[in-house]
All heavy atoms as an XYZ file, in Angstrom:
845
protein
N       0.837     -1.189      0.000
C       0.000      0.000      0.000
C       0.872      1.238      0.000
O       1.742      1.372      0.835
C      -0.877      0.032      1.243
C      -1.893     -1.062      1.311
S      -3.056     -0.816      2.630
C      -2.099     -1.238      4.038
N       0.608      2.119     -0.890
C       1.310      3.395     -0.878
C       2.791      3.234     -1.092
O       3.334      2.150     -1.025
N       3.436      4.335     -1.367
C       4.860      4.296     -1.661
C       5.712      4.165     -0.412
O       6.806      3.645     -0.464
N       5.217      4.602      0.750
C       6.050      4.627      1.945
C       5.651      3.585      2.980
O       5.882      3.753      4.154
C       6.027      6.029      2.579
C       6.710      7.056      1.709
O       7.508      6.700      0.860
N       6.393      8.317      1.906
N       5.034      2.507      2.575
C       4.723      1.462      3.531
C       3.301      1.501      4.022
O       2.402      1.023      3.358
N       3.059      2.067      5.203
C       1.767      1.959      5.851
C       0.718      2.959      5.436
O      -0.467      2.706      5.560
N       1.097      4.118      4.922
C       0.130      5.160      4.597
C      -0.533      4.937      3.250
O      -0.142      4.068      2.484
N      -1.536      5.731      2.957
C      -2.209      5.599      1.660
C      -1.329      6.125      0.531
O      -0.459      6.971      0.742
C      -3.462      6.467      1.820
C      -3.087      7.480      2.845
C      -2.124      6.774      3.784
N      -1.573      5.613     -0.658
C      -0.831      6.118     -1.819
C      -1.310      7.533     -2.136
O      -2.287      8.023     -1.559
C      -1.050      5.194     -3.023
S      -2.731      5.190     -3.683
N      -0.626      8.196     -3.047
C      -0.983      9.568     -3.398
C      -2.388      9.692     -3.952
O      -3.079     10.680     -3.705
N      -2.827      8.678     -4.694
C      -4.173      8.712     -5.264
C      -5.227      8.594     -4.168
O      -6.191      9.369     -4.134
C      -4.340      7.592     -6.283
N      -5.043      7.633     -3.290
C      -6.016      7.446     -2.210
C      -5.984      8.617     -1.233
O      -7.016      9.002     -0.681
C      -5.756      6.130     -1.494
S      -6.099      4.684     -2.528
N      -4.807      9.185     -1.045
C      -4.695     10.374     -0.192
C      -5.501     11.519     -0.801
O      -6.244     12.200     -0.108
C      -3.233     10.773     -0.045
C      -2.994     11.937      0.880
C      -1.537     12.351      0.864
C      -0.800     11.758      2.019
N       0.576     12.283      2.148
N      -5.362     11.706     -2.117
C      -6.095     12.770     -2.793
C      -7.599     12.513     -2.752
O      -8.397     13.425     -2.539
C      -5.639     12.898     -4.250
C      -6.405     13.924     -5.027
C      -6.115     15.273     -4.886
C      -7.438     13.553     -5.871
C      -6.834     16.225     -5.595
C      -8.162     14.502     -6.581
C      -7.855     15.835     -6.437
N      -8.008     11.253     -2.956
C      -9.425     10.900     -2.962
C      -9.999     10.740     -1.553
O     -11.209     10.525     -1.401
C      -9.640      9.606     -3.749
C      -9.299      9.679     -5.232
C      -9.351      8.283     -5.854
C     -10.228     10.632     -5.962
N      -9.122     10.812     -0.552
C      -9.507     10.669      0.863
C     -10.242      9.360      1.124
O     -11.348      9.312      1.667
C     -10.366     11.851      1.321
C      -9.605     13.144      1.296
C     -10.435     14.269      1.793
N      -9.625     15.486      1.761
C     -10.114     16.672      1.906
N     -11.397     16.847      2.115
N      -9.333     17.723      1.852
N      -9.597      8.290      0.673
C     -10.152      6.965      0.920
C      -9.051      6.051      1.420
O      -7.861      6.354      1.298
C     -10.801      6.397     -0.336
C      -9.842      6.093     -1.448
C     -10.569      5.557     -2.661
N      -9.611      5.114     -3.654
C      -9.916      4.854     -4.894
N     -11.155      4.986     -5.315
N      -9.001      4.439     -5.726
N      -9.457      4.916      1.957
C      -8.495      3.952      2.471
C      -7.807      3.264      1.295
O      -8.444      2.876      0.327
C      -9.205      2.923      3.341
C      -8.279      1.950      3.984
C      -9.007      0.988      4.884
C      -7.995      0.032      5.499
N      -8.647     -0.966      6.324
N      -6.501      3.125      1.382
C      -5.736      2.464      0.338
C      -5.737      0.965      0.612
O      -5.171      0.503      1.595
C      -4.308      3.006      0.310
S      -3.383      2.516     -1.146
N      -6.385      0.217     -0.267
C      -6.489     -1.236     -0.089
C      -5.209     -1.914     -0.562
O      -4.393     -1.324     -1.280
C      -7.715     -1.800     -0.834
C      -9.011     -1.273     -0.218
C      -7.657     -1.473     -2.312
N      -5.044     -3.167     -0.203
C      -3.825     -3.905     -0.505
C      -3.551     -3.986     -2.007
O      -2.412     -3.882     -2.443
C      -3.913     -5.302      0.097
C      -2.664     -6.112     -0.066
C      -2.785     -7.455      0.596
C      -1.485     -8.227      0.447
N      -1.562     -9.535      1.085
N      -4.572     -4.174     -2.828
C      -4.383     -4.328     -4.276
C      -4.766     -3.057     -5.043
O      -5.218     -3.130     -6.178
C      -5.172     -5.535     -4.788
C      -6.656     -5.412     -4.494
O      -7.085     -4.542     -3.752
N      -7.443     -6.295     -5.077
N      -4.528     -1.904     -4.466
C      -4.834     -0.620     -5.097
C      -4.037     -0.491     -6.400
O      -2.814     -0.635     -6.401
C      -4.490      0.526     -4.143
S      -4.711      2.164     -4.880
N      -4.727     -0.226     -7.491
C      -4.074     -0.136     -8.798
C      -3.160      1.078     -8.896
O      -2.191      1.082     -9.666
C      -5.127     -0.154     -9.931
C      -5.926      1.138     -9.954
C      -4.479     -0.405    -11.276
N      -3.408      2.101     -8.103
C      -2.618      3.325     -8.160
C      -1.380      3.295     -7.260
O      -0.438      4.060     -7.484
C      -3.474      4.530     -7.763
C      -4.647      4.766     -8.662
C      -5.937      4.745     -8.151
C      -4.477      5.020    -10.003
C      -7.026      4.984     -8.974
C      -5.554      5.244    -10.840
C      -6.828      5.228    -10.323
N      -1.382      2.468     -6.231
C      -0.334      2.487     -5.201
C       1.090      2.357     -5.749
O       1.974      3.093     -5.307
C      -0.605      1.418     -4.153
N       1.356      1.472     -6.699
C       2.754      1.359     -7.162
C       3.253      2.581     -7.936
O       4.458      2.746     -8.119
C       2.735      0.140     -8.081
C       1.489     -0.597     -7.763
C       0.523      0.422     -7.269
N       2.343      3.438     -8.371
C       2.721      4.506     -9.296
C       2.592      5.919     -8.718
O       3.204      6.840     -9.238
C       1.889      4.396    -10.571
C       1.876      2.984    -11.090
C       0.739      2.192    -10.972
C       3.018      2.415    -11.642
C       0.738      0.881    -11.422
C       3.029      1.114    -12.094
C       1.879      0.341    -11.976
O       1.886     -0.947    -12.408
N       1.789      6.082     -7.688
C       1.593      7.402     -7.072
C       2.003      7.314     -5.612
O       1.239      6.835     -4.771
C       0.136      7.857     -7.203
C      -0.298      8.061     -8.625
C      -1.011      7.088     -9.296
C       0.026      9.227     -9.299
C      -1.413      7.265    -10.609
C      -0.367      9.423    -10.618
C      -1.087      8.440    -11.276
N       3.223      7.773     -5.313
C       3.738      7.725     -3.948
C       2.871      8.560     -3.021
O       2.098      9.417     -3.452
C       5.176      8.239     -3.894
C       6.142      7.279     -4.580
O       5.835      6.088     -4.660
O       7.200      7.755     -5.024
N       3.047      8.324     -1.728
C       2.228      9.034     -0.738
C       2.734     10.450     -0.467
O       2.132     11.170      0.316
C       2.186      8.246      0.571
O       3.488      8.093      1.087
N       3.811     10.862     -1.115
C       4.314     12.221     -0.906
C       3.450     13.225     -1.673
O       2.509     12.873     -2.366
C       5.786     12.330     -1.307
C       6.031     12.003     -2.776
O       5.061     11.746     -3.516
O       7.202     12.004     -3.187
N       3.802     14.490     -1.525
C       3.011     15.559     -2.158
C       3.049     15.478     -3.677
O       2.065     15.770     -4.353
C       3.512     16.926     -1.690
C       3.213     17.222     -0.240
C       1.722     17.200      0.073
O       0.939     17.752     -0.707
O       1.357     16.614      1.105
N       4.180     15.072     -4.239
C       4.293     14.991     -5.689
C       3.375     13.910     -6.250
O       2.732     14.103     -7.277
C       5.735     14.721     -6.105
C       5.939     14.773     -7.610
C       7.375     14.556     -8.017
O       8.199     14.109     -7.214
N       7.682     14.858     -9.252
N       3.294     12.775     -5.572
C       2.400     11.702     -6.015
C       0.947     12.150     -5.991
O       0.187     11.882     -6.923
N       0.563     12.848     -4.938
C      -0.807     13.354     -4.838
C      -1.064     14.434     -5.888
O      -2.150     14.479     -6.485
C      -1.068     13.893     -3.436
N      -0.082     15.282     -6.150
C      -0.250     16.349     -7.150
C      -0.378     15.768     -8.556
O      -1.212     16.229     -9.351
C       0.925     17.324     -7.082
N       0.437     14.771     -8.866
C       0.333     14.136    -10.177
C      -1.020     13.445    -10.343
O      -1.653     13.540    -11.397
C       1.462     13.132    -10.380
C       2.766     13.777    -10.695
N       3.922     13.059    -10.872
C       3.124     15.073    -10.854
C       4.920     13.885    -11.145
N       4.452     15.113    -11.122
N      -1.465     12.756     -9.287
C      -2.766     12.115     -9.385
C      -3.885     13.147     -9.493
O      -4.867     12.921    -10.192
C      -3.045     11.172     -8.210
C      -4.366     10.487     -8.366
C      -4.498      9.418     -9.236
C      -5.485     10.943     -7.698
C      -5.732      8.812     -9.429
C      -6.718     10.347     -7.880
C      -6.838      9.269     -8.747
N      -3.748     14.272     -8.810
C      -4.774     15.320     -8.889
C      -4.944     15.786    -10.329
O      -6.074     15.977    -10.798
C      -4.399     16.496     -7.990
N      -3.833     15.936    -11.051
C      -3.914     16.338    -12.460
C      -4.572     15.246    -13.298
O      -5.438     15.525    -14.131
C      -2.521     16.662    -12.992
N      -4.185     13.991    -13.065
C      -4.786     12.867    -13.802
C      -6.279     12.801    -13.505
O      -7.097     12.625    -14.417
C      -4.085     11.536    -13.431
C      -4.852     10.344    -13.972
C      -2.659     11.523    -13.952
N      -6.649     12.965    -12.250
C      -8.056     12.919    -11.857
C      -8.837     14.064    -12.495
O      -9.956     13.864    -12.977
C      -8.167     12.986    -10.336
C      -9.565     13.044     -9.822
N     -10.468     12.021    -10.013
C     -10.223     13.999     -9.131
C     -11.624     12.357     -9.453
N     -11.496     13.559     -8.914
N      -8.245     15.233    -12.532
C      -8.928     16.405    -13.090
C      -9.177     16.251    -14.591
O     -10.224     16.634    -15.102
C      -8.084     17.639    -12.827
C      -8.695     18.918    -13.319
C      -7.858     20.102    -12.912
N      -8.409     21.327    -13.452
C      -7.826     22.492    -13.395
N      -6.655     22.595    -12.796
N      -8.375     23.551    -13.913
N      -8.207     15.689    -15.301
C      -8.313     15.580    -16.756
C      -9.064     14.321    -17.181
O      -9.946     14.377    -18.037
C      -6.906     15.618    -17.404
C      -6.978     15.343    -18.895
C      -6.249     16.961    -17.136
N      -8.724     13.183    -16.591
C      -9.283     11.906    -17.042
C     -10.342     11.323    -16.114
O     -11.178     10.538    -16.552
C      -8.167     10.869    -17.211
C      -7.130     11.272    -18.212
C      -5.879     11.682    -17.799
C      -7.404     11.247    -19.565
C      -4.907     12.049    -18.714
C      -6.448     11.617    -20.492
C      -5.197     12.019    -20.072
N     -10.263     11.651    -14.827
C     -11.149     11.042    -13.842
C     -10.513      9.797    -13.256
O      -9.817      9.059    -13.969
N     -10.743      9.568    -11.991
C     -10.133      8.425    -11.306
C     -10.633      7.104    -11.868
O      -9.857      6.165    -12.068
C     -10.416      8.501     -9.805
N     -11.916      7.022    -12.156
C     -12.485      5.780    -12.672
C     -11.916      5.430    -14.041
O     -11.544      4.277    -14.302
C     -14.008      5.905    -12.746
O     -14.581      4.734    -13.283
N     -11.830      6.418    -14.927
C     -11.278      6.164    -16.262
C      -9.802      5.782    -16.191
O      -9.355      4.885    -16.915
C     -11.456      7.384    -17.165
C     -12.889      7.593    -17.552
O     -13.674      6.661    -17.609
N     -13.258      8.837    -17.814
N      -9.049      6.449    -15.331
C      -7.635      6.117    -15.183
C      -7.467      4.701    -14.641
O      -6.608      3.947    -15.107
C      -6.949      7.123    -14.258
N      -8.300      4.339    -13.687
C      -8.249      2.992    -13.116
C      -8.579      1.943    -14.176
O      -7.880      0.935    -14.310
C      -9.236      2.885    -11.949
O      -9.323      1.570    -11.493
N      -9.634      2.180    -14.947
C     -10.012      1.237    -16.010
C      -8.908      1.103    -17.049
O      -8.599      0.003    -17.507
C     -11.302      1.694    -16.695
C     -12.531      1.552    -15.834
C     -13.730      2.135    -16.549
C     -14.919      2.249    -15.634
N     -16.038      2.947    -16.285
N      -8.308      2.224    -17.405
C      -7.228      2.197    -18.387
C      -6.057      1.376    -17.872
O      -5.516      0.524    -18.593
C      -6.787      3.620    -18.711
C      -5.750      3.738    -19.815
C      -6.111      4.912    -20.721
C      -4.368      3.919    -19.273
N      -5.652      1.616    -16.623
C      -4.513      0.882    -16.066
C      -4.794     -0.609    -15.952
O      -3.894     -1.431    -16.153
C      -4.123      1.450    -14.706
C      -3.453      2.814    -14.733
C      -3.173      3.297    -13.321
C      -2.176      2.773    -15.539
N      -6.020     -0.970    -15.641
C      -6.346     -2.386    -15.524
C      -6.331     -3.094    -16.874
O      -6.135     -4.309    -16.939
C      -7.704     -2.562    -14.838
C      -7.714     -2.210    -13.350
C      -9.131     -2.248    -12.802
C      -6.803     -3.151    -12.572
N      -6.523     -2.360    -17.955
C      -6.488     -2.954    -19.298
C      -5.064     -3.083    -19.849
O      -4.839     -3.818    -20.797
C      -7.319     -2.122    -20.267
C      -8.794     -2.250    -20.020
C      -9.569     -1.506    -21.060
N     -10.994     -1.675    -20.828
C     -11.919     -1.232    -21.630
N     -11.591     -0.577    -22.722
N     -13.181     -1.435    -21.345
N      -4.141     -2.342    -19.260
C      -2.747     -2.380    -19.714
C      -2.043     -3.538    -19.005
O      -2.228     -3.733    -17.805
C      -2.051     -1.034    -19.385
C      -0.576     -1.089    -19.695
C      -2.723      0.096    -20.128
N      -1.219     -4.303    -19.729
C      -0.468     -5.377    -19.058
C       0.411     -4.809    -17.943
O       0.950     -3.704    -18.082
C       0.401     -5.967    -20.179
C      -0.226     -5.534    -21.455
C      -0.947     -4.248    -21.165
N       0.535     -5.541    -16.842
C       1.283     -5.017    -15.688
C       2.691     -4.526    -16.010
O       3.142     -3.538    -15.434
C       1.333     -6.209    -14.718
C       0.127     -7.008    -15.060
C      -0.054     -6.850    -16.546
N       3.395     -5.159    -16.932
C       4.759     -4.737    -17.242
C       4.800     -3.437    -18.059
O       5.862     -2.858    -18.227
C       5.522     -5.860    -17.968
C       5.023     -6.149    -19.349
N       3.896     -6.914    -19.575
C       5.476     -5.758    -20.559
C       3.681     -6.990    -20.878
N       4.624     -6.298    -21.500
N       3.659     -2.955    -18.539
C       3.595     -1.706    -19.302
C       2.901     -0.575    -18.549
O       2.785      0.539    -19.056
C       2.857     -1.938    -20.630
C       3.455     -2.969    -21.546
C       4.793     -2.578    -22.031
N       4.702     -1.275    -22.677
C       5.587     -0.780    -23.477
N       6.666     -1.457    -23.751
N       5.442      0.409    -24.011
N       2.434     -0.842    -17.347
C       1.648      0.157    -16.606
C       2.450      1.393    -16.214
O       1.914      2.498    -16.220
C       1.016     -0.469    -15.367
C      -0.146     -1.363    -15.712
C      -0.846     -1.901    -14.507
N      -1.855     -2.861    -14.939
C      -2.427     -3.729    -14.146
N      -2.120     -3.758    -12.861
N      -3.327     -4.568    -14.630
N       3.713      1.218    -15.892
C       4.522      2.382    -15.529
C       4.584      3.357    -16.702
O       4.438      4.566    -16.518
C       5.919      1.960    -15.091
C       6.858      3.106    -14.703
C       6.276      3.916    -13.548
C       8.233      2.576    -14.356
N       4.776      2.828    -17.911
C       4.789      3.688    -19.098
C       3.455      4.397    -19.276
O       3.409      5.578    -19.635
C       5.111      2.877    -20.352
C       6.513      2.298    -20.334
O       7.395      2.909    -19.709
O       6.723      1.232    -20.952
N       2.366      3.673    -19.031
C       1.033      4.272    -19.154
C       0.833      5.386    -18.136
O       0.285      6.448    -18.461
C      -0.043      3.196    -18.994
N       1.288      5.175    -16.911
C       1.143      6.191    -15.863
C       1.983      7.423    -16.197
O       1.516      8.557    -16.028
C       1.528      5.619    -14.476
C       1.648      6.717    -13.443
C       0.506      4.597    -14.033
N       3.199      7.215    -16.690
C       4.051      8.344    -17.071
C       3.360      9.149    -18.175
O       3.324     10.384    -18.127
C       5.449      7.852    -17.511
C       6.245      8.970    -18.159
C       6.201      7.285    -16.326
N       2.785      8.460    -19.154
C       2.074      9.143    -20.239
C       0.840      9.877    -19.728
O       0.580     11.014    -20.131
C       1.662      8.147    -21.322
O       2.792      7.594    -21.934
N       0.074      9.231    -18.858
C      -1.113      9.869    -18.280
C      -0.728     11.143    -17.522
O      -1.381     12.181    -17.684
C      -1.825      8.917    -17.319
C      -2.777      7.910    -17.898
C      -3.261      6.958    -16.800
C      -3.957      8.583    -18.559
N       0.303     11.046    -16.708
C       0.736     12.209    -15.924
C       1.233     13.325    -16.831
O       0.890     14.496    -16.623
C       1.829     11.816    -14.935
S       1.234     10.815    -13.562
N       2.014     12.980    -17.839
C       2.543     13.997    -18.749
C       1.406     14.712    -19.477
O       1.371     15.934    -19.548
C       3.505     13.353    -19.748
C       4.142     14.354    -20.674
C       5.185     15.159    -20.239
C       3.686     14.519    -21.972
C       5.769     16.093    -21.070
C       4.261     15.454    -22.813
C       5.296     16.228    -22.365
O       5.859     17.156    -23.192
N       0.480     13.936    -20.008
C      -0.646     14.536    -20.727
C      -1.521     15.356    -19.784
O      -1.942     16.458    -20.124
C      -1.487     13.466    -21.410
C      -2.711     13.984    -22.114
C      -2.423     14.902    -23.297
O      -1.402     14.732    -23.961
O      -3.252     15.805    -23.544
N      -1.784     14.841    -18.592
C      -2.633     15.563    -17.640
C      -1.985     16.870    -17.193
O      -2.648     17.914    -17.162
C      -2.932     14.675    -16.433
N      -0.698     16.833    -16.856
C      -0.013     18.060    -16.438
C       0.052     19.060    -17.585
O      -0.080     20.275    -17.372
C       1.382     17.738    -15.914
C       1.417     16.971    -14.588
C       2.823     16.461    -14.287
C       0.899     17.817    -13.443
N       0.222     18.565    -18.806
C       0.232     19.456    -19.974
C      -1.143     20.069    -20.191
O      -1.261     21.244    -20.532
C       0.660     18.691    -21.224
O       1.990     18.270    -21.123
N      -2.192     19.286    -20.011
C      -3.561     19.791    -20.167
C      -3.902     20.819    -19.106
O      -4.624     21.781    -19.372
C      -4.586     18.665    -20.072
C      -4.782     17.888    -21.287
C      -5.671     18.588    -22.275
N      -5.486     17.903    -23.531
C      -5.751     18.402    -24.711
N      -6.248     19.603    -24.807
N      -5.531     17.717    -25.789
N      -3.403     20.626    -17.899
C      -3.657     21.595    -16.836
C      -2.968     22.921    -17.171
O      -3.545     23.991    -16.994
C      -3.182     21.044    -15.465
C      -3.166     22.127    -14.406
C      -4.087     19.895    -15.034
N      -1.718     22.840    -17.690
C      -0.985     24.047    -18.081
C      -1.602     24.714    -19.299
O      -1.683     25.926    -19.376
C       0.471     23.702    -18.389
C       1.403     23.870    -17.241
C       2.865     23.830    -17.675
N       3.196     22.702    -18.543
C       3.573     21.506    -18.122
N       3.663     21.274    -16.833
N       3.864     20.552    -18.962
N      -2.000     23.923    -20.294
C      -2.534     24.449    -21.547
C      -3.785     23.647    -21.907
O      -3.696     22.623    -22.589
C      -1.484     24.339    -22.655
C      -1.901     24.999    -23.946
O      -3.077     25.373    -24.089
O      -1.042     25.148    -24.833
N      -4.964     24.100    -21.445
C      -6.193     23.325    -21.638
C      -6.587     23.095    -23.100
O      -7.263     22.128    -23.409
C      -7.268     24.157    -20.931
C      -6.538     25.058    -20.023
C      -5.199     25.290    -20.641
N      -6.158     23.955    -23.990
C      -6.551     23.822    -25.387
C      -5.673     22.815    -26.119
O      -6.160     21.879    -26.744
C      -6.512     25.199    -26.101
C      -6.817     25.045    -27.577
C      -7.500     26.149    -25.442
N      -4.352     23.000    -26.054
C      -3.442     22.168    -26.838
C      -2.791     21.025    -26.066
O      -2.346     20.052    -26.667
C      -2.349     23.046    -27.457
C      -2.890     23.986    -28.495
C      -2.986     25.345    -28.238
C      -3.323     23.523    -29.721
C      -3.483     26.221    -29.181
C      -3.833     24.377    -30.674
C      -3.910     25.725    -30.398
O      -4.409     26.586    -31.332
N      -2.698     21.136    -24.756
C      -2.062     20.074    -23.975
C      -0.625     19.861    -24.397
O       0.124     20.804    -24.624
N      -0.239     18.600    -24.558
C       1.153     18.306    -24.916
C       1.443     18.596    -26.379
O       2.610     18.619    -26.783
C       1.512     16.873    -24.570
S       0.695     15.647    -25.581
N       0.425     18.847    -27.184
C       0.645     19.182    -28.590
C       1.438     20.484    -28.703
O       2.249     20.645    -29.623
C      -0.694     19.261    -29.358
C      -0.501     19.746    -30.776
C      -1.377     17.905    -29.351
N       1.238     21.400    -27.773
C       2.016     22.642    -27.811
C       3.498     22.353    -27.605
O       4.352     23.006    -28.208
C       1.507     23.643    -26.772
O       1.725     23.160    -25.468
N       3.838     21.354    -26.764
C       5.236     20.959    -26.579
C       5.803     20.362    -27.863
O       6.942     20.647    -28.238
C       5.381     19.949    -25.442
C       4.979     20.508    -24.109
O       4.877     21.713    -23.933
N       4.741     19.635    -23.159
N       5.015     19.552    -28.527
C       5.449     18.935    -29.784
C       5.674     20.016    -30.836
O       6.671     19.991    -31.562
C       4.419     17.897    -30.254
C       4.379     16.728    -29.272
C       4.723     17.418    -31.672
C       3.218     15.784    -29.470
N       4.772     20.969    -30.909
C       4.902     22.059    -31.871
C       6.174     22.869    -31.606
O       6.914     23.212    -32.535
C       3.662     22.953    -31.822
C       3.692     24.080    -32.806
C       3.618     23.836    -34.174
C       3.799     25.391    -32.374
C       3.658     24.870    -35.087
C       3.836     26.437    -33.284
C       3.766     26.182    -34.645
N       6.440     23.170    -30.351
C       7.648     23.909    -29.983
C       8.902     23.141    -30.390
O       9.840     23.724    -30.947
C       7.667     24.196    -28.465
O       6.509     24.950    -28.125
C       8.909     24.951    -28.051
N       8.914     21.843    -30.144
C      10.069     21.030    -30.528
C      10.236     20.986    -32.046
O      11.363     21.035    -32.552
C       9.929     19.619    -29.965
C      10.074     19.488    -28.452
C       9.702     18.090    -27.999
C      11.481     19.843    -28.018
N       9.123     20.901    -32.780
C       9.207     20.911    -34.242
C       9.809     22.221    -34.737
O      10.621     22.222    -35.672
C       7.825     20.709    -34.862
C       7.339     19.289    -34.811
C       5.936     19.143    -35.373
O       5.131     20.064    -35.320
N       5.646     17.967    -35.892
N       9.421     23.336    -34.132
C       9.976     24.629    -34.521
C      11.474     24.690    -34.249
O      12.241     25.209    -35.056
C       9.262     25.763    -33.791
C       7.888     26.063    -34.326
C       7.242     27.220    -33.577
O       7.403     27.347    -32.368
N       6.509     28.051    -34.301
N      11.897     24.162    -33.095
C      13.318     24.164    -32.759
C      14.122     23.325    -33.755
O      15.200     23.727    -34.192
C      13.527     23.637    -31.338
C      13.060     24.591    -30.268
C      13.158     23.980    -28.879
O      13.557     22.826    -28.709
N      12.780     24.753    -27.879
N      13.600     22.159    -34.119
C      14.283     21.296    -35.087
C      14.353     21.992    -36.440
O      15.393     21.975    -37.113
C      13.576     19.926    -35.199
C      14.081     19.134    -36.392
C      13.750     19.139    -33.918
N      13.262     22.616    -36.838
C      13.226     23.320    -38.114
C      14.241     24.461    -38.139
O      14.982     24.622    -39.116
C      11.820     23.857    -38.372
O      11.781     24.579    -39.569
N      14.299     25.245    -37.083
C      15.264     26.349    -37.003
C      16.696     25.829    -37.026
O      17.567     26.397    -37.702
C      15.034     27.178    -35.745
S      13.548     28.175    -35.810
N      16.940     24.745    -36.310
C      18.281     24.156    -36.291
C      18.668     23.670    -37.685
O      19.800     23.857    -38.126
C      18.340     23.008    -35.278
C      19.681     22.349    -35.201
N      20.779     22.966    -34.657
C      20.101     21.137    -35.625
C      21.817     22.160    -34.744
N      21.431     21.038    -35.323
N      17.723     23.057    -38.377
C      17.988     22.577    -39.732
C      18.307     23.729    -40.676
O      19.260     23.657    -41.448
C      16.787     21.779    -40.250
C      16.905     21.194    -41.646
C      18.038     20.180    -41.717
C      15.596     20.547    -42.047
N      17.541     24.803    -40.592
C      17.781     25.974    -41.442
C      19.158     26.570    -41.144
O      19.911     26.903    -42.071
C      16.663     27.030    -41.253
C      17.041     28.352    -41.885
C      15.356     26.519    -41.831
N      19.499     26.697    -39.883
C      20.814     27.242    -39.509
C      21.949     26.355    -40.025
O      22.944     26.851    -40.539
C      20.926     27.386    -38.000
S      19.923     28.704    -37.328
N      21.781     25.051    -39.894
C      22.796     24.118    -40.371
C      22.966     24.223    -41.881
O      24.087     24.260    -42.403
C      22.420     22.685    -39.974
O      22.269     22.623    -38.564
C      23.490     21.695    -40.408
N      21.849     24.292    -42.607
C      21.917     24.406    -44.056
C      22.551     25.732    -44.481
O      23.328     25.772    -45.442
C      20.520     24.277    -44.674
C      19.907     22.869    -44.626
C      18.470     22.908    -45.120
C      20.725     21.898    -45.437
N      22.243     26.806    -43.774
C      22.842     28.116    -44.093
C      24.351     28.090    -43.859
O      25.115     28.616    -44.679
C      22.206     29.207    -43.250
S      20.577     29.685    -43.817
N      24.779     27.486    -42.765
C      26.208     27.409    -42.465
C      26.940     26.578    -43.514
O      28.035     26.954    -43.954
C      26.435     26.840    -41.055
C      26.054     27.838    -39.979
S      26.212     27.341    -38.248
C      27.052     25.833    -38.210
N      26.347     25.485    -43.932
C      26.976     24.655    -44.961
C      27.003     25.382    -46.293
O      27.964     25.306    -47.048
C      26.254     23.329    -45.084
C      26.499     22.425    -43.911
C      26.131     21.019    -44.220
C      26.316     20.216    -42.962
N      27.231     19.135    -43.116
N      25.932     26.110    -46.577
C      25.856     26.871    -47.826
C      26.907     27.978    -47.836
O      27.555     28.206    -48.858
C      24.454     27.451    -47.969
O      24.408     28.383    -49.017
N      27.085     28.662    -46.726
C      28.073     29.736    -46.636
C      29.491     29.203    -46.745
O      30.377     29.855    -47.301
C      27.902     30.513    -45.330
S      26.396     31.495    -45.296
N      29.727     28.032    -46.218
C      31.085     27.465    -46.252
C      31.451     26.971    -47.646
O      32.620     26.874    -47.976
C      31.218     26.341    -45.226
O      30.432     25.238    -45.625
N      30.475     26.677    -48.489
C      30.734     26.233    -49.850
C      31.084     27.389    -50.772
O      31.759     27.213    -51.784
C      29.520     25.489    -50.416
C      29.208     24.135    -49.780
C      27.923     23.563    -50.373
C      30.357     23.158    -49.988
N      30.620     28.572    -50.463
C      30.904     29.724    -51.329
C      32.121     30.486    -50.926
O      32.823     30.308    -50.058
C      29.718     30.704    -51.352
O      29.371     31.045    -50.032
C      28.580     30.120    -52.115
């Protein structure tokens, strides 16, 4: 139960419920403030029930990846409700494009 032994996990702490032995959230949301904050974002964007159903459908060896993705998307949605993580992808695409243009200009200048 929970990340620190006897206390509730971050999800159960946020939901103010008892953390049961087979809690689907316990391995992924520690009982510290960060675990509760990450779950709060997931709960706000996806809902606790939907997140629980999603995790139960994912094979156990892939659940950590699913939780990381859920948290990333939820935190991005909280920061930017319209675009979510798409705004991060767009920013990275712009950086790659600018880097490519600069590289091509430098190579072009060195040839002349």
